[in-house]
Each structure stands twice: as structure tokens, then as C-alpha cells.
Backbone as a ProteinNet text record, in pm:
[ID]
protein_1_A
[PRIMARY]
MVAKILDILYKNLKYENLRFMYKSFDTMMRTKVVNDSTDLVPLLRAFDTETKKEVFNELLTDWKPLSDIKEKYGNEGETALDYFDKMKLVETKWTTPDEGIDGRPQKKYRSYYSAFNINISCPVNEISEIFTVASLNKDEFSNLEDKIFNFVGEDGKFGNMVAENFKLSNLALKGLVKRSNKFCYKGLKLSRKD
[TERTIARY]
46.2	17.9	74.3	117.7	124.1	258.8	331.4	473	508.1	506.9	521.9	501.2	423.4	411.6	512.4	541	635	786	767.8	904.2	920.2	858.3	870.6	877.4	781.9	861.6	989.6	1010.8	1177	1243.8	1259.6	1345	1356.4	1250.1	1238.7	1232.3	1243.2	1272.3	1419.6	1438.2	1602	1633.9	1761.1	1745	1709.7	1759.1	1663.4	1544	1493.6	1301.7	1280.3	1342.4	1353.5	1323.8	1478.5	1497.4	1348.4	1328.4	1241	1104.8	1063.9	952.9	929.8	1087.4	1104	1093.5	1155.3	1160.1	1003.1	931.3	803.8	738.7	734.9	646	706.1	856.7	862.3	825.6	774.1	745.8	584	517.8	382.9	278.9	161.8	89.7	15.2	-21.8	-75.1	-158	-309.3	-384.7	-398.4	-431.1	-471.1	-585.8	-748.8	-840.2	-871.5	-928.6	-1001.7	-1139.8	-1193	-1304.2	-1384.5	-1279.8	-1314.8	-1303.6	-1403.4	-1446.3	-1321.3	-1245.5	-1141.8	-975.2	-1051.9	-881.4	-850.2	-966.3	-985.5	-882.9	-890.8	-823.5	-676.3	-574.2	-441.7	-428.8	-510.7	-488.3	-492.3	-594.4	-646.4	-492.5	-421.5	-342.3	-196.1	-220	-60.5	-67.4	-115.3	-44.1	-141	-64.4	-188	-59.9	52.3	124.2	261.7	312.1	428.2	529	590.3	706.8	655.3	499.8	440.6	461.6	384.4	351.8	490	579.9	719.8	759.6	797.9	832.1	759	643	579.6	596.3	593	567.8	742.7	844.3	981.1	960.1	902.5	907.6	810.1	727.8	660.1	779.5	874.8	988.1	1107.8	1149.6	1218.3	1312.1	1320.8	1368.6	1460.4	1461.9	1509.4	1529.1	1727	1777.1	1723.8	1717.8	1687.8	1759.8	1897.6	1990.6	1988.3	1889	1897.8	1740.6	1669.4	1534.6	1530.7	1668	1673.2	1749.9	1833	1927.1	1817.4	1740.5	1663	1566.2	1482	1376.5	1351.2	1526	1499.7	1442.4	1434.6	1366.5	1224.7	1126.4	1011	981.4	1089.8	1061.9	1086.1	1164	1214.5	1098.2	987.3	874.1	756.9	814.5	663.4	698.1	872.3	880.8	809.8	800.5	789.2	605.1	536.9	368.2	383.5	383.3	405.9	424.8	483.1	561.3	454.8	404.8	329.5	193.5	140.4	20.3	56.9	173.3	185.6	169.4	223.3	226.1	329.6	496.8	591.2	655.5	739.3	832.9	913.9	985	1134.5	1233.5	1359.7	1509	1565.8	1667.3	1834.4	1913.3	2040.5	2077.3	2220.1	2322	2424.2	2514.6	2608.8	2746.3	2780.8	2792	2908.5	2794.8	2707.9	2562.8	2521.1	2556.2	2498	2635.6	2604	2725.7	2845.8	2956.5	3042.8	3055.4	2971.7	3024.5	2889	2805	2681.8	2558.6	2481.1	2362.8	2241.1	2176.7	2038.7	1921.1	1834.3	1663	1660.3	1592.4	1535.8	1425.4	1346.4	1183.3	1149	1031.3	1002.2	865.1	744.9	644.7	536.1	465.9	389.4	339.2	249.8	108.8	95.3	43	58.5	-76.5	-169	-340.1	-420.8	-498.6	-620.3	-778.9	-806.8	-981.2	-1067.3	-1127.5	-1165.8	-1328.8	-1383.5	-1534.8	-1571.4	-1658.2	-1669.2	-1855.8	-1938.5	-2064	-2099	-2125.1	-2138.7	-2239	-2299.9	-2433.7	-2313.9	-2410.2	-2373.2	-2287.5	-2370.8	-2282.7	-2140.8	-2137.4	-2002.9	-1908.5	-1949.3	-1825.7	-1813.9	-1936.5	-1875	-1799.5	-1773.9	-1670.3	-1576.2	-1566.3	-1394.4	-1335.1	-1480.8	-1368	-1320.9	-1393	-1352.6	-1211.6	-1239	-1085	-991.3	-1014	-897.4	-854.2	-988.6	-963.1	-909.1	-905.5	-805.7	-653.8	-688.1	-566.1	-407.8	-295.8	-182.9	-189.4	-209.5	-222	-354	-472.2	-551.9	-533.8	-503	-461.8	-323.6	-249.1	-122.8	-151.9	-242.2	-314.7	-434	-458	-556.6	-466.7	-348.6	-283.5	-177.8	-163	-101.4	-130.8	-261	-364.8	-398.3	-433.3	-441.8	-342.9	-200.9	-69.3	-66.9	-84.9	-58.3	-123.4	-257.2	-394.3	-364.8	-331.5	-304.3	-200.6	-80.6	49.4	119.2	207	254.2	204.9	89	71.8	-61.3	-112	-262.7	-373.9	-435.7	-615.9	-711.2	-827.1	-901.1	-953.8	-953.6	-1003.8	-1160.8	-1232.9	-1348.1	-1355.3	-1254.1	-1244.4	-1182	-1098.3	-1002.3	-1108.1	-1233.5	-1311.1	-1407.3	-1456.1	-1507	-1454.2	-1365.5	-1282.2	-1250.8	-1267	-1241.2	-1383.4	-1465.1	-1598.9	-1580.7	-1547.5	-1551.2	-1606.9	-1619.9	-1682.8	-1604.9	-1618.1	-1517	-1459.8	-1533.8	-1478.3	-1393.4	-1443.7	-1326.8	-1237.9	-1214.4	-1031.5	-987.4	-1051.6	-959.2	-918.4	-988.3	-964.8	-845.4	-824.8	-707.2	-628.1	-594.3	-509.2	-419.8	-541	-465.9	-383.8	-434.8	-339.6	-215.4	-235.1	-91.4	-15.7	123.7	275.4	293.8	203.8	269.2	155.7	55.8	-31.6	-84.1	-106.9	-137.1	-252	-334.8	-420.7	-358.2	-322.8	-311.2	-407.7	-511.6	-631.1	-767.1	-778.6	-876.5	-831.1	-685.4	-621.7	-534	-521.5	-463.8	-352.4	-206.3	-79.6	-38.4	53	143.6	282.1	330	373.9	510.4	587.6	663.3	799.5
14816.8	14828.6	14753.9	14625.8	14553.9	14535.7	14548.6	14547.9	14663.1	14769.9	14908.4	14902.1	14802.6	14808.3	14739.9	14592.1	14531.5	14594.5	14677.3	14673.8	14833.3	14905.6	15013.1	14948.2	14815.6	14695	14684.9	14642.5	14564.3	14661.6	14815.6	14912.8	14927.6	14946.7	15018.1	14864.9	14764.6	14636.5	14625.4	14716.4	14652.2	14531.1	14491.5	14393.6	14353.8	14493.4	14525.7	14562.7	14558.2	14587.1	14454.9	14331.2	14224.5	14118.6	14157.7	14133.1	14169.6	14305.4	14341.8	14260.7	14289.4	14148.3	14041.6	13955.2	13822.5	13813.3	13890.5	13877.8	13943.7	14028.7	14011.1	13961.5	13853.5	13696.9	13627.8	13584.1	13506	13552.9	13626.8	13680.7	13697.3	13650.3	13696.1	13665.7	13717.9	13654.3	13495.5	13426.6	13320.5	13292.2	13272.5	13230.5	13084.6	13008	12886.2	12848.6	12811.6	12815.5	12637.2	12681.6	12518.4	12525	12442.2	12376.6	12267.2	12197	12051.6	12041.3	12014.8	12068.9	11968.2	11871	11774.6	11859.3	11968.4	12030.5	12134.9	12187.6	12256.9	12199.4	12063.7	12012.8	12012.5	12024.4	12045.8	12198.2	12298.8	12408.7	12476.9	12401.4	12451.3	12463.1	12329.4	12258.3	12316.1	12417	12475.2	12561.5	12615.9	12796.2	12756.1	12605.7	12617.6	12622.3	12688.2	12732.4	12820.4	12886.9	13024.2	12973.6	12878.2	12821.7	12835.2	12689.8	12725	12896	12933.4	13074.1	13146.2	13185.2	13266.3	13143.5	13023.8	12973.1	13021.4	13009.2	13061.2	13208.6	13255.7	13426.1	13471.4	13362.8	13395.5	13381.7	13241	13169	13295.2	13369.4	13423.5	13585.3	13596.3	13670.4	13642.4	13543.5	13496.7	13330.5	13282.4	13128.4	13088.5	13031.9	13001.9	12827.2	12864.2	12696	12644	12461.3	12445.5	12436.9	12476.9	12463.6	12610.6	12710.8	12879	12826.7	12752.6	12688	12651.4	12496.9	12485.7	12521.6	12602.2	12670.6	12767.7	12834.7	12929.9	12864.1	12735.1	12727.8	12560.1	12507.5	12362.7	12222	12155.4	12034.8	12081.3	12114.5	12193.2	12267.9	12338.3	12423	12332	12199.2	12151.2	12035.5	12016.5	11939.8	12064.8	12181.5	12271.9	12245.8	12309.5	12273.7	12166.7	12040.6	11877.2	11925.7	11969.6	11997.4	12012.1	12153.4	12270.9	12243.2	12133.5	12075.6	11965.1	11854.5	11740.1	11858.1	11974.1	12046	12098.6	12128	12198	12362.8	12444.6	12530	12588.5	12537.3	12581.2	12474	12588.6	12490.8	12498.2	12405.3	12364.3	12414.1	12436.5	12397.5	12358.3	12290	12229.9	12359	12395.6	12510.5	12452.8	12531.4	12483.8	12408.2	12321	12224.1	12369.3	12449.7	12626.8	12663.3	12675.1	12767.3	12648.4	12507.3	12432.6	12406.2	12295.8	12263.8	12176.1	12199.1	12175.2	12078.8	12166.7	12145.3	12037.1	12006.3	11955.7	12004.2	12028.4	12089.2	12054.5	12207.5	12154.1	12205.4	12164.8	12217.1	12348.2	12442.3	12594.3	12572.2	12661.1	12671.3	12793.4	12844.3	12934.3	12936.1	12970.3	13030.2	12997.1	12953.4	12914.2	13031.2	13023.7	13117.4	13238.5	13346.7	13449.7	13482.7	13400.2	13422.5	13296.9	13317.4	13173	13180.2	13139.5	13142.1	13033.9	13063.4	12945.9	12973.8	12852.2	12908.3	12714.1	12693.6	12545.3	12579.3	12497.3	12474.7	12335.3	12309	12114.7	12156.2	11991.4	11954.9	12021.6	12065.6	12061.9	11948.3	11867	11677.2	11697.3	11741.3	11735.9	11802.4	11966	12034.1	12015.8	11983.3	11952.4	11844.8	11742.4	11615.3	11700.4	11749.6	11805.8	11907.1	11972.6	12095.5	11968.8	11845	11756.9	11732.1	11664.9	11625.8	11689.3	11873.4	11951.4	11966.9	11928.2	12017.4	11929.7	11791.2	11676.7	11728.8	11721.6	11786.6	11700	11714.8	11598.9	11432.8	11436	11370.5	11245.6	11288.2	11229.3	11187.5	11268.1	11246.9	11167	11163.2	11083.3	10921.1	10902.4	10789.2	10716.5	10809.7	10744.8	10729.9	10832.1	10789.3	10653.5	10617	10501.6	10402.5	10390.3	10264.9	10230.8	10356.4	10325	10262.9	10294.8	10270.3	10120.7	10071.5	9950	9894.3	9899.5	9829.9	9845.3	9923.8	9928.7	9831.2	9841.6	9740.1	9774.3	9688.5	9710.4	9758.4	9626.9	9646.8	9719.4	9801	9863.2	9822.3	9877.5	9825.6	9945.6	9881.7	10002.9	10018.2	10188	10315.3	10301.5	10203.1	10177.7	10114.3	9983.7	9896.1	9975.1	10059.7	10139.7	10200.7	10273	10413.4	10271.5	10185.3	10065.8	10029.3	9992.8	9948.7	10060.8	10140	10271.6	10369	10326.5	10379.7	10511	10525.5	10661.3	10665.3	10785.3	10817.6	10831.8	10795.1	10791.3	10950.3	11052.6	11240	11194.3	11160.9	11187	11166	11015.1	10955.6	11033.3	11077.1	11147.8	11255.5	11335.8	11474	11402.9	11297.3	11243.9	11209.8	11151.5	11122.2	11278.2	11357.8	11466.9	11555.9	11555.1	11594.2	11513	11385.7	11312.5	11329.4	11276.2	11253.6	11119.1	11055.6	10886.6	10790.8	10882	10778.7	10871.5	10753.3	10851.3	10753.5	10776	10737.7	10658.7	10559.8	10500.9	10421.2	10491.4	10471.8	10448.3	10377.5	10310.5	10261.2	10281.9	10153.6	10334.3	10275.9	10396.8	10314.6	10328.8	10300.3	10431.6	10334.4	10431.9	10459.5	10617.1	10620.5	10626	10623.9	10587.2	10660.3
16897.3	17044.4	17160.1	17138.4	17263.6	17261.5	17122.8	17078.2	17167.6	17143.4	17199.2	17380.6	17422.8	17585.6	17620.9	17543.9	17600.5	17616.4	17513.7	17482.1	17570.8	17599	17761.2	17880.4	17898.6	18013.6	18005.8	17901.4	17910.5	17899	17893.5	17862.7	18057.4	18127.4	18241.3	18364.7	18322.3	18446.5	18412.9	18578.9	18592.6	18704	18717.6	18796.8	18951.3	19007.4	19131.6	19127.9	19042.5	19024.6	19061.4	18949.4	18942.4	19077.9	19163.8	19301.5	19398.7	19373.8	19486.4	19438.7	19277.1	19283.6	19330	19329.4	19373.6	19534.7	19606.5	19766.9	19803	19700.8	19763.6	19746.9	19632.5	19643.4	19699.6	19788.1	19831.9	19972.4	19993.5	20155.9	20165.5	20032.8	20012.1	20138	20166.2	20289.4	20236.2	20313	20264.9	20348.1	20300.2	20428.9	20450.8	20501.4	20545.8	20591.5	20482.3	20500.3	20578.8	20659.6	20746.1	20745.6	20648.5	20623.5	20640.4	20749.9	20821.5	20937.1	21015.4	21182.5	21241.9	21174.7	21232.1	21254.5	21148.1	21132.6	21236.3	21326.7	21418.5	21541.4	21594.1	21614.7	21641.8	21568.7	21569.6	21570.4	21551.1	21506.9	21630.5	21735.8	21926.6	21984.1	21914	22042	21953.9	21863.9	21786.4	21870	21944.3	22034.9	22164.9	22216.1	22336.8	22457.4	22425.1	22530.1	22439.4	22574.5	22554.8	22425	22450.6	22379.1	22263.2	22219.2	22056.3	22009.4	22085.1	22065.7	21986.5	22070.2	22094.8	21962	21953.9	21805.8	21675.2	21648.1	21547.6	21510.3	21619.7	21607	21555.7	21596.1	21536.9	21369.2	21310.8	21227.8	21115.6	21187.3	21088.3	21031.7	21059.2	21057.8	20906.8	21001.5	20859.8	20866.6	20807.2	20837.3	20952.2	21027.9	21124.7	21132.3	21170	21179.8	21317.5	21270.6	21390.7	21528.4	21489.6	21601.6	21737.2	21607.5	21693.7	21764.9	21694	21780.4	21969.9	21900.1	21978.8	22125.7	22105.5	22174.9	22278.8	22226.7	22242.7	22344.1	22292.8	22331.9	22410.5	22380	22408.6	22377	22434.4	22381.9	22303.1	22328.6	22358.2	22224.1	22167.2	22131.3	21960.2	21940.1	21857.1	21849.8	21949.1	21945	21901.3	21918.3	21865.1	21724.2	21658.7	21488.4	21445.9	21512	21473.4	21444.5	21562.6	21538.7	21441.6	21400	21311.6	21172.1	21173.8	21009.9	20989.1	21161.3	21030.9	21035.7	21086.8	21004	20909.7	20832.7	20733	20777.7	20883.5	20966	20908.3	20880.8	20869	20691.6	20643.8	20550.7	20532.6	20476.6	20524.2	20424.8	20469.3	20330.3	20407.6	20375.9	20378.1	20399.2	20545.9	20452.6	20362.5	20347	20291.6	20373.5	20363.4	20471.3	20566.3	20445.2	20515	20651.6	20602.1	20727.7	20827.2	20806.9	20889.9	21031.3	21076.4	21230.6	21178.4	21175.5	21152.8	21037	20906.5	20779.9	20787.8	20843	20781.9	20812.3	20642.8	20662.7	20779.8	20823.4	20912.1	20838.2	20958.4	20863.1	20892.8	20823.2	20863.1	20863.2	20985.9	20887.6	20902.1	20804.8	20855.3	20801	20901.4	20865.3	20753.3	20684.7	20589.7	20567.2	20697.9	20676.1	20769.8	20716.6	20816.7	20883.5	20800.5	20842.2	20856.9	20915.5	20952.5	20884.5	20767.1	20782.9	20795.2	20879.6	20961.9	20915.2	20837.6	20769.4	20781.2	20886.7	20929.9	20955.3	20954.3	20936.6	20942.1	21141.9	21120.6	21236.1	21244.6	21378	21503.2	21600.2	21714.3	21777.1	21794.6	21814.8	21783.4	21602	21626	21685.8	21685.3	21731.2	21834.1	21937.3	22101	22103.6	21978.5	22028.5	21952.9	21891.8	21808	21948.9	22057.4	22117.3	22280.6	22261.2	22380.2	22353.7	22225.5	22210	22204.7	22146.4	22180	22305.8	22414.4	22553.5	22601.7	22577.2	22624.2	22734.3	22840.3	22912	22894.9	22877.1	22817.6	22876	22978.4	23084.1	23004.7	23026.3	22978.4	22793.8	22733	22638	22585.2	22653.1	22639.6	22673.4	22753.7	22805.3	22694.8	22633.8	22546.3	22444.2	22371.4	22284.4	22259.7	22406.5	22433.1	22399.4	22457.1	22439	22275.4	22273.7	22072	22052.1	22061.1	22015.3	22016.5	22140.1	22157.8	22115.3	22107.2	22029.5	21873.9	21783.5	21684.9	21654.7	21692.3	21681.8	21527.3	21551.7	21374.9	21263.5	21245.3	21119.4	21110.3	21200.4	21183.7	21199.9	21217.2	21216.8	21133	21100	21020	21126	21093.7	21174.1	21289	21164.9	21256.6	21374.4	21357.7	21465	21568.6	21583.5	21719.6	21718.2	21657	21673.8	21815.5	21763.9	21798	21938.9	21935.5	22068.7	22188.6	22120.8	22268.9	22273.6	22189.3	22198	22148.3	22063.7	22014.8	21853.2	21857.6	21755	21622.1	21473.3	21356.6	21391.2	21416.2	21366.4	21506.2	21623.7	21748.5	21705.5	21664.3	21655.6	21517.2	21420.5	21297.2	21371.1	21492.9	21594.1	21634.3	21691.8	21798.9	21713.9	21590.9	21534.5	21449.9	21432.1	21374.9	21483.4	21611.3	21747.6	21781.1	21758.4	21743.9	21636.5	21713.7	21618.7	21600.8	21652.8	21669.2	21564.9	21498.2	21430.2	21321.9	21198.2	21078.7	21022.4	20890.2	20830.9	20711	20698	20533	20461.3	20407.3	20347.7	20461.5	20498.9	20640.2	20711.4	20727.1	20799.6	20909.4	21055.5	21086.5	21172.5	21147.7	21150.9	21232.7	21288.5	21354.2	21269.5	21292.8	21186.7	21211.1	21092.8	21071.6	21121.4
[MASK]
++++++++++++++++++++++++++++++++++++++++++++++++++++++++++++++++++++++++++++++++++++++++++++++++++++++++++++++++++++++++++++++++++++++++++++++++++++++++++++++++++++++++++++++++++++++++++++++++++

């Protein structure tokens, strides 16, 4: 019986059907699951400007090369791509030299997710810290980011030391790091991004 079913499937599969099946898997709907409260900080900031919204909407439809985004949105578009890439909201691939600029390959971007599932349960004081970090305006955030950048130095510092020095909770510091493009955690150490 199984052999008969396999035989029927084999006879009915055509190259066009396989191509269609591959294409539908390639554009499959993916959902980003957010279940850590600190992941809300970068997510809330991911769509805080018109440029970021428009760039992300373009990436929902198809692969877009960096040159097209830069041409249409300037440096702000490139910054948005870097932010999306850091958050892993986009996937990247390299073009062939023929598709690139002046015979050199370039990066292409496409949205990795088409939906979000946010499922967070946390104390009120924790969520209030998250929203405070997310709602810092650009100047306040840049000022704090620069101070932390200088304090961390070339060698990095333990996260607890940084949080203590700036009178932040570890949760708020983790949210700041997720929002910033200048830092990353390497184990328990907060370091400048390479």
C-alpha cells in the first residue's frame, strides 16, 4: 500500500510543482516570539521612525540590496538595516559580483519575520524599567550610552560594576545594551562591540 502511494506521488510530482513548493517554503510566515521583558526595548525602538517603518515594510516583500536602501533612504536607511540585523529581524545574503556594484558583491536584506508573538509576565517595577529605557529620547540615551562607553573602556567591565556605577538595575542595563549598537555582553562582561 505504501509503495503504491509513493509511486503515485512520484508520477505526479513535476519540476514546476517542486519549484512552487520550494518557493512557498522560502516565503513562509515566521513568527518572532518575545518572552523576555528586555527584548521589548529594541522591539519598541525598531519602528520608532517613519524611515525604519518604511525600510522594514520594503523588506517584507522581497530581498533588497543595501545600495537600493541607501539610495532611497540615505544613511538613516543603512542605520535601520544595522539595527534590524542586530535584532535578527532580517536575514542577509551576498549578491554575486554580477549583481553587485562595479563587479563587487553587496549585501541583500529581507525580513525574517512577518509576525510577532509577545508573551510576557513580569512584575510592574520590571516592566516600568523596561518602558523607561525604551522611552529615553535620543539625546538622553546618547548621553548615557557615551558615558557607559567611556566607563567600559577597551577591556570591558563586569555588568554589575557598570550597573552600580550608573545607579541602574541589571535589568535596565540589559535593556540599554539591547537598544545600543555600541555594546554587547561577553559572558558577564559588558564590552564595546567589535
